[in-house]
Structure formats: C-alpha cells, structure tokens
N, C-alpha and C positions, 0 to 999 in steps of 0.2 A: 542537437535539440530540436524538440518539436512542441509547437505550439499553437494552439488550435481553439475556437470556440467550439469545434464538433469535437464531443468525446470519441476517443477512441476506446473501443470495447476489447477488453481482455481477458473478462470472465464470465462466466456463465449468468452470475447475475446481473453485470452490468448491462449483459446481451437482453436481458428480458426488461430491464428497468429503462432504458434506452431506446430499444430498438424490438418492442414485443410482438408486433406483426410481423416484424423479419426473422424473427427468434428460429419458426419453424423450419426457416429456409435456408438457416446455415448450418454449420458443424456442430452445433452447440448442444442440440439432440441427440447426436449420437455419442459425442464424449460424455453427456450426463447417462446416456443408457450403457457407455462402457465404465461408466465409475460405478455403475449398480450389478453390472455381471463382474467387476472387478472385486466387488464387494463379498459377491458370493463365495467366490475365490479364495478370497483372505478369511472369509467365514469358516469355511468348511476347514481349512488350513488349522485355524485357530480350534476348530472342535477337535481336530485330528490331534494337534502338538500340545493343547493346554494341558489335559491330563495328565500325560505323563512326565511334562514338566512339573508339575504338582506333585508327582508321586518320585520323582527323582531331585528335586531341587528343594520340594517344602516351600513354605511362604516365603522364607527367606532369599532364597536365590532364584525362585522363579521369576520375577521381573527381569532377570538378566539372560533368563533363558530363552524368554520368548521377545529380547530386543529386534529380533531380526523383522517379527512382525510387525513390530512397533513403527521400524524404519520405512516399512513397504508404504502403512498405513499415511505416515507423514510425508511420503512422496505422492501418494495416492491421488492428493488433494488438487495434484497440477491437472490433473484432467478437467478439473472445473477453471483452469486457468488460476492465474498466480504463482509466486514462488512456492517451493516445497515449506512444510513446519520446519524452522530448525530446532537441531538438538539441544533442548536445555540444559542437560546435566552438567554440571559442571565435574571440572577436571580434579582429581585428588590434589589437596594441598601438600602433603606427603606421600611417600611412596608408601609400600605396605598393601596385602590384601585384607587385613581388618579395619584399616583407613577408609579404603577403598569401599568396603562391604557398608562399613559403618555411614560412609558420606551417601550412598545409593539409598540404603532404607532410611535414612532421614529427610529426605526431599520428597516433597508432598507428590510432586509430576512424576514418582517411579511408581506409586499407588494409583495414580490417575489413571498411566497408561496401562496398569492391569485391570482395573476396572472397566475403560475401553474396551479390552479385547473380550472380556466375557459379554458385553454387551454385544460387541461384531458376531460375536460366536452365536447367538441365542436371537434377542430383539431384532437386530439390525439383519441378521441373516434371513430370517422369517420376511421381513420389509422387501429387501433385496430380490430373494426368488420369487414374491408375489410380483414386484415389478419387472423381474425378469418373463414370468409367465405372460403378465398383461400386455407387457411390451410387444412379444411376439405373436398374442394371440389376431391382431390385424390382419398380418400376413399369412397364419394359416388359415386365418377364414379367406383371405383373398383368393389362396391357393388351392384351398378346399373347393370356392366358388368357381373357379377358373376351369378345374378338371371334372367337376359337374356338368358345367357348360360345354365343353368339348365334348365329354362323351354323350350328352343328349344330342348335341348335333351332330354326331355319327352315328346314332341309331337309326334304326327302318320303321320309323313310325309312317303312319297316314299322311296323306299328301295334305289333309285339311289341317291336321294336326300339325303336320310341319310347318304350313303356311302361317298357323297362329304364332306357333313358336318363334317363327322369323319375325313377325311383327311386333311380337312382344319384348322379345329378348335385347333390343336396343335402349327401351325402357329400363329395363329390371337392370342392365349391365351397370347402365350412366347413375341408377339410385342406389345400384351398392356402391360404387365406386365414391357414390359423394359422401355416403354413410361411412365407408371405410376410412377416407380422408378425415371427415370431420373427427373419427375415433381417433386415429393419429395424432391428431393435431392435440386434441385433449391430453391423450396419455403422452405427449410428449412434454406437456407442460407438468404434469404430474409428477413423472418421472424427474424433471427437472427440478422441481421443489423438494421432493423428497431428497433425492443426490445431496441439494445446497444444503437441506438442515442436517445432513450426516457429516457433511462436510464443515458444518459450524460446531456440531457435536465434538467432533475431532479436533478443531481448533481451540475449544475449550477443555479439552481433555490432556491434548498431548504438546498445546505449547508452554510455553515459559510458567514457571509460577510467582507466587508473588515475591521470593527473592530473587528473580530475575527480569521482572517486570516493575520498573520502578515509577512510582506514580510521583511525580516530582512536583510537590505543593510546600507554599511556605506561606508563613503568617503575612498579615500585612503590615506588621511594624517590621518584619525584613523588606516589604517592599519598598517602604520609604526611604531606610535605609541605602536601598539599591538607587533610588532616585539621589540620595543626598552623592553618592559616591559617582554617580553618572555626571552630576552637576559639578564637581568636583574636576572630573576629567575633560569636560568641555573649556573651564578656566584654564587648566593646564595648558592643553592643546591649542588654545587662543593664545595664551601667554609665551609660551615656547615656538609655535609656528608662525601663525598669519601676524601677531602683533611684533614678532622682531623682523619679520620681512618688512610690513609697514614702517617700522624706525629705520631700518636701512635705507628702505626707497627714498624717504625725506632726507634722510644724511646726502643721497645722491644727489637728488634734487636740488638741496643747497648748493653743495661742491659744482655741480654745473651751472647755478646761477650765477657762483662768484668767477667762473673763467670763463661766462660767455662773449662778455666784452673785449678780454685782453688773449683769449685763446678760444674762438669759437671751434677750430675741431675736436681739442678736449672735450668742449660742453657738448658738442652732438655725440661726441663716444658714451658721455655719462649718461647723456639722455637714453641713447639707445640700451645702457646698463640698466637704467630707471626702468623702461619699459618691461624689460626681460623680467626683474624683481616684482613689478606690478603684477604680470602673468603667472609669476608663481604664489605670489600672494593669494591672486584669486583663485587659482587652482586649489590651494590648499582650505580656502575657505569653504569652494565646492564640496572638496570631500566631507570635511566637516559636518556641514550642513545634512548632507548625504547620511550620515552617519547619526544625527539625530533624527531627520524624517525626510525620505526621499522625494525629491519633489514629482517623480513619474507616478510614485504612490499618490500624491494628493490629485494630481490633475486626470490619470487614467486608471487608478484602479490597482486591485490584487493582483489579476491576471498579468497586466502588461509590468508591474514590479517585478512579479517573480519571473517573467519571461527575461526581463533585463538582469536579475541575478544570474539566472542560467545561462546567460551570452557571457556575462563575466567570468564564470566559473572556469578552472583549469580543465575541469571534469567534464566528460559528456552527461548532460542533462535532459531529459526526457522528461515534459511539463503537460499533463494532464489536467486541465482547470474546468469542472462543469459547475461555475458561479454566472446565473442568469444578469446578475445585476449587481449595483454597489452596494456593501455593507457599511454598517456603522464605525465611524474614524478609529476607533481604539481598537477595533475586533481587526481591522487590516492592518492596522500598523502592529500589534501584538503578531498576529500571524506572519507580516513580513519578517519580522527580527527572528521568529522562530525559524523559518526558511534560510534566512541568511547565515546563522548559526549553525544550522546543519549542515550547511553545504562548505563551510568552512572547516567543520571536525572534519567532514568524509575528506577534503584535499589535504589535509593538515597532520591528522592522526591518524585514518582508518585505513590508507593505502588502498582505497577505491578505485575501482576502473569507469564506475557507473553510475549513477545515481538518478533514481525514480522520483518524480513529484506528481502525486496526485490529489484533487480536492474536488470535493461536494458537497452541495446544500443542501439537506434533506430537512424539509419543515424548516425550521429557524436556527437548525445546529450546523455549524460549518464544521467539517470533517476535513483533516489536513494531513496528507503521510506522506515522509521522506524517506525513502528506503535505498537501503546503498548497499554493495556486494562486497564490504571491505571485510577486515580482519575481526570488527567488534570488539567487545572488553571495557566498552565507553563505561566509564564511571562518573554520574554526578558529582559525588563527594571530593572527585578529584580535581574538580575543576573545569569542566568540559564546558562551560560557558551558558548550557540550559537552564543551569539552576535559579541563575539570575533572571532569566526571563519566565520561569514558572511563576514569580512573584508575579509578574504583569498577567499572567493568563489566569491564575488562583483570584486576581482582583476582580477580572472579569466572569467568575464563577465557571472557569472554563476547565480543562483537565490536558496535561502535556506528562504522555507515557512515554518512556524509551525500553525499547528491547534491544539487546546488544549481548547476545553470549558470546564467549570465548569462540573465536575461528570466524563469525559473523554470520549471518549479515546483521546489519543496524538499523533499524525501523523507529523513527519517531513520527509519534500520533499525536495529534492536536484534535480539541474539541471547545470550540468554543458559543455560547449560543448568543444570534443574533436577535435581539431585541428589537433593535431600532426598523 
C-alpha cells in the first residue's frame, strides 16, 4: 500500500496535468511519439487488410476478421500509461456458430470497432503521419545545420572571411540550438495532445458498451428503503451483540457482589471475567460505530480513511489520492463506503491479487476509480452491494458505474459533485 499526498504519475495525461514543466524531460514525449509511430503502422496494416477482409467476409464476418487489429489497438493505449482496454465481448451463452455470430452482430461494440478501424486507416493515419514528419523535422534540421557547419569550417575561404565566420558561428549555433529546443518542446506537447485525443477516441469506441457498463442509479424512494433497512440492521446488531454482552456483564457483576464478602477469591475471578466482557462489548460497539461512520473519516478526511481501509484489506492496495482539502461530509461518506464495498468485493468474490485506488478533484467534481485484476463478471443485480450505495450516490446527483467483463478486470468509477 502506498499512500501519499504527492501524486504518482502513471499516465501521460497525469504527467502533463501534475508536472507540466517536467513533462518534456521525462520519457512521456518519447512514449507519445511511439504511440504516433505505432499508429502509422497499425493504420497502414488496416489499409492493407481491411479491403480484402470486406471482400472475403462481407459486412457480417469482417468485424471478426479484423479482431487482431482491434486487439492491438486495445493494447496500444498502454504506451500512454494505464492498463490495456479489456475485451468487452460477451462469451456465447450456448454453443454453435450461428448463435455466436448472432451475438457478435448484435453487440454495438462490434460495429464501433469497425468504425474505429476505418478512422484509423484514414483520418488518424494522416494525423499520425503528420505527427511523425513534424516530430522528426527538428532532428533533420539540426543534422542539416550541423553538416553545413562542418562543411563550411572545412572549406578554404579567405582569412578574413574565416575570422568572421569563426566570430559569428558560436552565436548562430547557440541561437539555432535554442530555436530547435523550443520547437522540440512545443512539438512534444502537441504530439502528446494528439496522442491522448486518439487514445480517448479508442476508449470511447473500443471499451465496453452500454450492456457491459452498468450505470447504477436508483430512485429516492429506494434510498429511503435502504436507510430503513440499515436502521433495522443497527438495531439487530445492538440487540444481538453489544446489548447481550452488557446484560451478561451486569449479571457477572451481581454475582461478584454476592461473593465479595464470603468468597473474595471467587469475586476477584468474576470481576476479571466482567472486565473481559466489558472489553468485548466495547470492541463490538466500536466495530458497529465504524460501520455507521468511521471516526478517522470525521477527524482526518477521506484520504486517511481510505488509507486505513487499504491497511485493513487482505489484498495489496495502491492508493493515489490527489485531494487538496476536505470535501462535504456527505460526499466523503458516500465515497468512503463505495471504496469499502469495492475492496470487500475484490477480496471476497473477484479473486483479485491487487487493487488500485485513484482519486482526483477536478474543479468541483470528485472522481474515484477502484480497479482490481480479478476475474470480473460482477453483476449489481446479483447483490454486489454497490446497488444500495448507488442510491446514496444518486441522492447527491453523482454517478456510480461498474465495468466488469467476464475474465476481468473490474473497475468501479464514482463521480460526485462537491458543491460545499
């Protein structure tokens, strides 16, 4: 578990947002340039492969014939940081080629993949070629200038001309170097912006469709029902747990009082037993209160509370929270319980080996993402626990989305407006 107030940069977008002046000195410009170069290669491959696929398979089979190209595009976004895009295609419910083909043709993501390949072999190919040419231009200009400088220095000019050239060449070389450096910096940012826009387009068209991304929203009437269920749970826990221990504690103290005069040793033993029962009752009360609203959240805020959840989780949890200050209590509470539920699901059901939690505050919008590398297949309709929490999020005008294709990974995204 890693928790820090300093944001760990894991993507090109975060590098520009959090460390804009150090961006050009990092490896991210090379990675974004590599994204453009690989875009040229995949675009040319699309130009070569897509027409024969259309002729051989027609409109029906072409999406399946070009799936290797789509798989490359889903992995290519890793050059800009973050995981590869998961394959959102649902496995066939029943065996048989006809059913499988029907399932593929009725999925919206199938046709979005085809649309992306058409763009990648046309518009995006031109953009990536331009980025490649423009990105290499400073290096070509520098090489040409260096060659000219060496050639002029090796010539047989007059002594006066040679002296003038020698006097002026350092200034010219310095000015040229500064101009080339400024050009490289500007082109680095421009190439990064173009690469990130293409990656966002890939995420939009190649990620899970509406059938796989479930937006968890419920009515306020359901929210009231959820609160009523929670109230009854608290009453039951108090009655069955802490209340019973307190009753037993009282009975033990009465027995100790009765034995105090005649059997002091027995009384001391009963008092020791009562002390243990009091500690157990206190522990149960603390656990119950923590389930209602943890004290660390009230005292220290969401980052500290999430860090405590990560420490208590049986899985390794990486926490990166870029939250400069406190948020409204209702927002922090909703975010805390969403993270808690997501960690519980990852540990109990997803067979995950690692969880990553990231949070940012953009303007007045809190975004939290919980990502695990488990087996996926989570369905809110089957009682994942997030459905009830979505009622609380919906009451705050927020959104809670779950992306969990079969085979994983699972990603829970929470967005909450912070008006306070």
